[in-house]
C-alpha positions in Angstrom: 12.6 -30.7 -31.1 9.8 -29.2 -32.9 7.7 -29.2 -30.2 10.1 -27.3 -27.9 10.5 -24.7 -30.7 6.8 -24.6 -31.0 6.6 -23.9 -27.2 9.1 -21.0 -27.7 6.9 -19.6 -30.3 3.8 -19.7 -27.9 6.0 -18.1 -25.1 6.8 -15.3 -27.4 3.4 -14.6 -29.0 2.1 -12.2 -26.4 5.1 -10.0 -27.3 3.7 -9.0 -30.7 0.8 -7.6 -28.8 2.6 -4.7 -27.8 3.7 -3.1 -31.2 0.6 -4.1 -32.8 -1.4 -2.2 -30.5 0.9 0.6 -30.2 0.6 1.0 -33.9 -3.3 1.3 -33.8 -3.4 3.4 -30.6 -0.6 5.8 -30.8 -2.4 8.7 -31.9 -5.2 8.2 -29.1 -2.9 7.5 -26.2 -2.4 10.3 -23.9 1.2 11.3 -22.9 2.5 10.7 -20.4 0.4 7.4 -19.5 -0.5 6.3 -16.0 2.0 3.3 -14.9 0.9 3.1 -11.0 -2.0 3.1 -8.9 -2.7 3.6 -5.0 -4.7 1.9 -2.7 -7.9 3.9 -3.9 -7.3 2.9 -7.6 -6.3 6.3 -8.5 -3.3 6.9 -10.9 -0.3 8.4 -9.0 2.7 7.8 -11.1 3.3 8.3 -15.1 5.6 7.8 -17.6 6.1 8.9 -21.1 4.0 6.7 -23.4 6.8 5.7 -25.9 9.2 4.9 -23.2 6.7 2.8 -21.4 6.2 0.6 -24.4 9.6 0.3 -25.2 10.5 -0.8 -21.8 7.8 -3.6 -22.0 8.9 -4.6 -25.4 12.4 -4.6 -24.0 11.4 -6.8 -21.4 9.6 -9.5 -23.8 12.3 -9.6 -26.1 14.8 -10.4 -23.2 12.7 -13.3 -22.1 12.2 -14.5 -25.5 15.8 -14.6 -26.0 16.5 -16.3 -22.9 14.1 -19.1 -23.9 15.6 -19.4 -27.4 19.0 -19.9 -25.7 17.8 -22.5 -23.3 16.1 -24.5 -26.0 19.0 -24.1 -28.3 21.5 -25.8 -26.0 19.2 -29.0 -25.7 20.7 -31.5 -27.8 18.7 -33.0 -30.7 16.8 -36.1 -30.2 16.8 -35.8 -26.3 13.9 -34.5 -24.4 14.5 -31.0 -22.4 15.4 -30.9 -18.9 13.6 -29.3 -15.9 15.5 -26.0 -16.3 14.3 -25.7 -19.7 10.8 -26.4 -19.0 10.8 -23.6 -16.4 12.4 -21.1 -18.5 9.8 -21.5 -21.1 7.1 -21.1 -18.6 8.9 -17.8 -17.0 9.3 -16.6 -20.7 5.7 -17.1 -21.3 4.5 -15.5 -17.8 6.9 -12.6 -18.5 5.7 -11.8 -22.0 2.2 -12.4 -21.2 1.8 -10.3 -18.1 3.9 -7.4 -19.9 1.5 -7.7 -22.7 -1.5 -7.7 -20.5 -0.2 -4.8 -18.3 -0.1 -2.8 -21.6 -3.4 -3.7 -22.7 -4.8 -3.0 -19.2 -3.1 0.1 -19.0 -3.6 1.6 -22.5 -7.5 1.0 -22.5 -7.9 2.5 -19.3 -6.1 5.5 -20.6 -8.3 5.5 -23.9 -11.7 5.0 -21.7 -10.8 8.0 -19.3 -7.6 9.9 -19.9 -8.5 12.5 -17.2 -8.9 9.8 -14.4 -7.1 6.7 -15.4 -8.3 3.7 -13.5 -7.6 -0.3 -14.1 -10.6 -1.7 -12.2 -11.5 -5.0 -13.9 -8.8 -4.4 -16.5 -6.3 -6.0 -14.1 -7.7 -9.2 -15.3 -5.5 -8.6 -18.6 -2.3 -9.0 -16.3 -3.5 -11.9 -14.5 -4.4 -13.6 -17.9 -1.1 -12.8 -19.4 0.6 -14.3 -16.3 -1.2 -17.5 -16.4 0.0 -17.8 -20.2 3.4 -19.2 -18.9 1.5 -22.5 -18.6 0.7 -22.6 -22.1 4.5 -22.8 -23.4 5.0 -25.3 -20.5 2.4 -27.6 -21.5 3.5 -27.3 -25.1 7.0 -28.4 -24.4 6.0 -31.8 -23.1 7.4 -33.4 -20.2 11.0 -32.6 -19.3 13.8 -35.1 -18.2 17.1 -34.2 -16.4 20.0 -34.3 -18.4 23.0 -36.9 -17.7 24.8 -34.1 -15.8 21.7 -33.5 -13.6 21.1 -36.9 -12.6 24.1 -38.4 -9.7 25.5 -41.8 -10.3 23.4 -42.5 -7.1 24.4 -45.0 -4.6 25.7 -48.6 -4.9 22.7 -50.8 -5.1 21.9 -53.5 -2.4 22.9 -57.0 -3.8 19.6 -58.4 -4.3 18.8 -62.0 -5.9 16.5 -62.5 -8.7 13.7 -63.5 -6.5 14.8 -61.9 -3.3 12.4 -59.8 -1.5 13.6 -56.8 0.9 11.8 -53.7 2.7 12.9 -51.1 4.8 11.0 -49.1 7.4 11.6 -46.5 10.1 10.0 -44.0 12.2 10.9 -40.4 11.8 10.5 -38.0 14.8 9.7 -34.4 14.6 10.4 -32.7 17.7 10.4 -29.1 16.3 6.8 -29.7 14.5 5.5 -31.5 17.6 6.9 -29.7 20.4 5.9 -26.3 19.4 2.2 -27.2 18.8 2.4 -29.3 22.2 3.6 -26.2 24.0 1.0 -23.9 22.5 -1.7 -26.6 23.2 -0.6 -26.7 26.9 -1.2 -23.1 27.2 -4.5 -23.4 25.4 -5.6 -26.0 27.5 -4.4 -24.2 30.8 -6.8 -21.0 29.6 -9.6 -23.1 28.5 -9.6 -24.8 32.0 -9.9 -21.4 33.5 -12.9 -20.5 31.6 -11.6 -19.6 28.1 -14.2 -21.3 26.1 -13.0 -20.5 22.7 -9.7 -21.9 23.8 -11.3 -25.5 23.2 -11.1 -25.2 19.6 -7.6 -24.4 19.6 -6.8 -27.3 21.9 -8.8 -29.7 19.2 -6.5 -28.2 16.3 -3.4 -29.0 18.6 -4.6 -32.5 19.3 -5.3 -33.1 15.5 -1.9 -32.0 14.6 -0.2 -33.9 17.0 -2.2 -37.1 15.9 -1.1 -36.4 12.3 2.5 -35.8 12.6 3.3 -36.9 16.2 5.1 -39.7 14.3 6.1 -40.2 10.8 6.8 -43.4 8.8 9.1 -44.3 6.2 9.0 -47.4 4.2 10.8 -48.4 1.1 9.6 -51.7 -0.7 8.6 -53.3 -4.2 5.9 -50.3 -4.2 8.8 -47.5 -4.0 8.9 -45.0 -1.1 6.1 -44.2 1.2 5.9 -41.6 3.8 2.9 -41.6 6.0 1.9 -39.7 8.7 0.6 -40.2 12.3 -1.4 -43.2 14.1 -4.1 -42.6 11.2 -1.3 -43.1 8.3 -2.4 -40.2 6.3 0.0 -40.5 3.0 2.3 -37.6 2.8 4.5 -38.7 -0.3 4.1 -41.9 -2.5 7.0 -42.2 -5.2 6.8 -45.5 -7.3 9.9 -47.1 -8.3 9.1 -46.2 -11.9 9.4 -42.7 -11.4 12.7 -42.7 -9.9 15.8 -41.9 -11.9 18.5 -42.1 -9.5 18.6 -42.0 -5.5 21.6 -40.0 -3.9 22.6 -39.7 -0.1 23.3 -35.9 0.9 23.5 -33.5 3.9 20.2 -31.7 4.2 20.4 -27.9 5.1 16.8 -26.8 5.7 17.7 -23.4 4.1 18.3 -24.8 1.1 15.0 -26.9 0.9 12.8 -24.1 2.1 12.8 -24.6 6.0 11.6 -27.1 8.3 8.4 -29.3 7.7 7.0 -30.6 4.3 8.2 -27.8 1.9 7.5 -27.6 -1.9 9.5 -25.6 -4.2 10.0 -25.2 -8.0 11.5 -28.5 -9.1 11.6 -30.1 -5.6 9.8 -31.1 -2.3 11.0 -32.3 1.1 10.1 -33.4 4.4 12.9 -31.9 6.6 12.8 -32.9 10.1 16.2 -31.5 11.0 19.5 -30.6 9.6 21.7 -33.5 8.7 21.9 -36.8 6.7 19.0 -37.2 4.3 17.7 -39.1 1.2 17.3 -37.6 -2.1 15.1 -39.1 -4.9 15.8 -37.7 -8.5 12.4 -38.2 -10.5 12.0 -38.7 -14.3 11.0 -35.2 -15.3 13.7 -33.4 -13.5 12.1 -33.2 -9.8 13.5 -34.2 -6.5 12.1 -35.5 -3.3 14.1 -35.3 -0.2 13.7 -36.7 3.5 15.8 -36.4 6.6 16.5 -40.0 8.0 19.3 -41.4 10.0 21.5 -43.9 7.9 20.1 -42.7 4.6 22.8 -45.3 3.1 20.5 -48.5 3.8 17.2 -47.0 2.2 19.2 -45.5 -0.6 20.9 -48.9 -1.5 17.7 -50.8 -1.2 15.8 -48.4 -3.6 18.7 -48.3 -6.1 18.3 -52.2 -6.1 14.7 -52.0 -6.6 14.9 -49.5 -9.4 17.5 -51.3 -11.1 15.5 -54.2 -11.0 12.3 -52.6 -12.5 14.5 -51.0 -15.2 16.1 -54.3 -16.1 
């Protein structure tokens, strides 16, 4: 619990920079102050200096309050959930970037009030944005709450010494059809004398070799997803990392689209709309893959995970 509150304090630390520096710089800062710059780097929008500082302070306060509320909701003695970790990271990024923007703007105005340009001072903003990683690291690993972990599917009935494995090939018509069509056009152009097109043909060939077929396996090593004839590993999930297994309908829009997608808190291999296998991992993340009759690998995974935890 103390670790979470320490992370919350770190998330809010940049917020104090604005009022402290305002106290020292107020007598020297121009009013109004530049708050926007055009493509050439010249200031083209201004705001009253006290109003600009107050707005940034209000933003940081709101971010800190949100982080406090999320941390306070975590039961004592339990690790925080993934949502709390994301909130701490977001709060740190918001307070850090707001403080960085204030320092960049104020120091640029102090350096040359007549022609305020940020220049290298944009690094203050970028550094503040990266500050969000600090409270997230300080909070430690997350774990999903009981409400976030589904009950899962019924495990396959396996004996104590019985072994089982599952393997299937996954087709990706959309991922291979479009490159194949493009490759055919490129090949036609190359044969007619367009030499630069040969490079495109080679790239398409590599894509087809790598992603023309995907192989999904489930065994005592966990879940493995490899691509193509070369067996390039795309995803490997050990049994010890799996908290629960779920079967659900996969909507590509909810997972970021088709193909291999990476989103905050989740990743997925989406080849089509339809049934899929969803792994809920320790730490709060999820991994999904579309597969026909996912009940079979889900039941086997549940049994293997149960055996590891026994």
